[in-house]
C-alpha positions in Angstrom: 4.6 4.7 33.4 5.1 3.5 30.0 2.7 1.0 29.9 -0.2 3.4 30.9 0.7 5.2 27.7 0.3 2.3 25.8 -3.7 1.2 26.9 -4.7 4.3 26.5 -2.8 4.3 22.8 -4.6 0.4 22.0 -7.8 1.8 21.7 -6.8 4.0 18.8 -5.4 1.3 17.1 -6.9 0.2 13.8 -7.8 -3.4 12.8 -8.5 -3.9 9.6 -5.2 -2.7 8.2 -4.0 -5.0 4.4 -0.5 -5.7 4.5 2.1 -3.7 2.4 5.2 -3.2 2.6 7.7 -0.8 0.8 7.9 -0.5 -2.8 3.8 -1.6 -3.1 1.9 0.1 -5.2 -1.2 1.7 -3.2 -3.9 3.5 -3.5 -5.0 5.3 -0.2 -8.6 6.5 0.7 -8.3 9.5 2.9 -10.9 12.0 4.1 -10.7 15.7 3.3 -12.7 18.4 5.0 -13.6 21.3 2.8 -15.8 23.8 4.5 -18.3 22.1 5.8 -18.6 19.2 3.7 -16.2 16.5 3.9 -15.0 14.4 0.7 -13.1 11.1 0.0 -10.0 11.4 -1.6 -7.6 8.6 -3.6 -3.7 8.8 -3.4 -2.4 6.7 -5.6 1.9 5.6 -6.1 4.3 3.8 -4.5 5.1 3.2 -0.4 8.7 4.7 -0.4 8.3 4.7 3.4 7.1 3.1 6.9 7.9 4.3 10.5 6.9 1.8 12.4 6.0 3.7 16.0 3.0 2.2 17.3 0.5 4.8 17.7 2.9 7.2 15.4 3.6 4.7 12.8 3.2 5.9 9.2 4.0 5.5 5.5 5.4 7.9 2.8 3.7 7.3 -0.8 5.6 8.9 -4.0 3.7 9.7 -7.3 4.4 11.9 -10.4 1.9 14.2 -11.1 2.3 16.4 -14.6 6.2 15.4 -14.8 6.6 16.6 -10.5 7.0 14.2 -8.1 4.2 14.5 -5.1 5.1 13.1 -2.1 2.7 12.9 0.7 3.3 11.0 4.4 -0.1 8.7 5.8 -0.2 8.3 9.6 -1.9 4.6 9.7 -4.0 4.5 12.6 -5.5 8.3 11.8 -9.2 8.1 12.1 -9.2 10.2 8.7 -7.6 6.9 6.6 -10.4 4.8 5.6 -8.6 2.4 3.3 -5.8 0.7 1.6 -5.6 -0.8 -1.6 -2.6 -2.7 -2.8 -2.6 -2.4 -6.3 0.9 -3.8 -7.3 3.1 -5.7 -5.1 6.6 -4.8 -5.6 10.0 -6.4 -4.9 12.4 -3.9 -3.6 15.6 -4.1 -1.8 15.7 -1.4 0.0 14.0 -0.4 3.3 13.6 3.1 2.1 13.2 3.8 -1.7 14.2 7.5 -1.7 16.9 6.7 -4.4 13.6 7.4 -6.9 13.1 10.5 -6.0 16.1 11.3 -8.5 14.9 8.6 -11.2 12.9 9.8 -14.1 10.6 7.8 -16.5 11.0 4.0 -16.5 13.8 4.8 -14.1 11.2 4.4 -11.6 9.8 1.0 -12.4 9.7 -1.3 -9.6 9.9 -5.6 -10.5 6.9 -7.1 -9.5 6.4 -9.2 -6.2 4.6 -12.7 -6.4 2.1 -13.6 -3.9 1.8 -16.6 -2.4 -1.1 -18.4 -3.5 -3.0 -21.1 -1.0 -2.7 -24.9 -3.2 -6.7 -25.1 -2.8 -7.0 -21.5 -4.8 -4.4 -22.9 -7.6 -6.3 -25.6 -7.9 -9.7 -24.3 -8.3 -8.4 -21.7 -10.9 -6.7 -24.3 -12.6 -9.8 -26.6 -12.7 -11.8 -24.8 -15.1 -9.1 -24.2 -17.7 -8.3 -25.1 -21.0 -5.8 -28.4 -21.0 -3.7 -29.0 -24.1 -6.1 -32.1 -24.6 -9.1 -29.7 -25.2 -7.2 -27.7 -27.6 -6.3 -30.3 -29.5 -10.0 -31.0 -30.8 
């Protein structure tokens, strides 16, 4: 029984999703239908929760809008979800960031996570950069 359900659900999984974790600042582009018109709505905030249950996977994004905290839950494999951009990777030590609901101002700051860069890319970036010898002349 379970295998039949999984086979049907496989058709609806999104293939091209970026890797993002709890604590990352993301911009979610979501399709909204207003009457007969359809538009993309961008919602930018911090991921405070990830739910990973197959086709029912979702994530919660929190932002502060005009001094009021706004949270929105997005289904990960929804056809209305256009794309998810990682703006700033965050480094946190919790799986759920519910404590951010009680914090205000600078208390909601999350440290930036350093992402490992492949060696070839790092060498290409340093080849064009000025060195200490260049600055002496």
